[in-house]
N, C-alpha and C positions, 0 to 999 in steps of 0.2 A: 625569480621565475614566475611567469604569468600563470594564473589559474584558469582552467577551462570553465566555461559557462555553459550550463545545460539550458536548453530552451524547450518549453512546452507551449503549444498553441492550440486553441480551440476556437473555431469559427462557428457561431450559432446565429443563423439569420444575418442580421446586420451588425451583430456584436462580435467583438474579437477579444478573447482572453489570452493574454501572453504572460507566461511565468518564466522568469530568469532566476537561476540559482546555481551556486557552485556546490561542490561535494560536501563542504562543511555546513551548508545551510539546507540540506535535504529535509530535515525534520521541520524546519520553519516553513518550507514550501508546502509540506503536507498539512500543517496547521492552517495555512492560508487557504488551501483548497476547502477545508472543512468550514472555515469562516464564510467563504464565498457561498458555499452550498446552503448554509443556514440563513443567509441574507435573502429574505423574500422579495426584496426590491430588484434582485438580479434574476436573470433567466438561467443562471448556473445551478444545476441540480445536483443531488447526491449521486446520481448515476454518473454525471460528468466528473465529479470529484473522485469517484471510485475508479473510473477508467484512467484518469490522469495520475492518480496516486499509484496505480499499478505500474504505469510508465516510469514514474519517479523511482520506484523500488527496483525496476529492471535496469535503471541506469547505474546501479551500484556495480563497480568493477568486480569481476569474478574473484579477484584476489582478496576483496574486502567482504565478500558474502559469508555469512555464517555457514559452517559445515554441519552436516548431520540433520536429524529431525528437529524441528522447532518445538514440537510437543512430544512428550513421552507418554504415548498412549499404550495401553495394554494390547498385546497382539491377540488375535483370535484364539490361539492355542493356549494363552495364559488365563482365559476366562474359565470359570467352573462349568462343567458339562453335565455332571450326574447329580441326582438328588442329594447324595452324600456330600459331594463337594459344595453344593448350594446350602447345606445345613438343614435339609428336610428330614 
């Protein structure tokens, strides 16, 4: 069975950045975006990396996306409200 190839492209002036990756190599693509952004010889910026990495993450099929909240943050009603609850 053939694997699908994801394609990301960025045209910046006369430069073209084209990234090809399959679903198994999504993390490697994200690392490459970071390496390109940190290379001062390229016009590829951290903003470019952020935009393209967002697109990489969006390319995850819905069936493979994690469910629920990524972070377990306290809800507003969980926080102490009164001086007694705050320990004053």
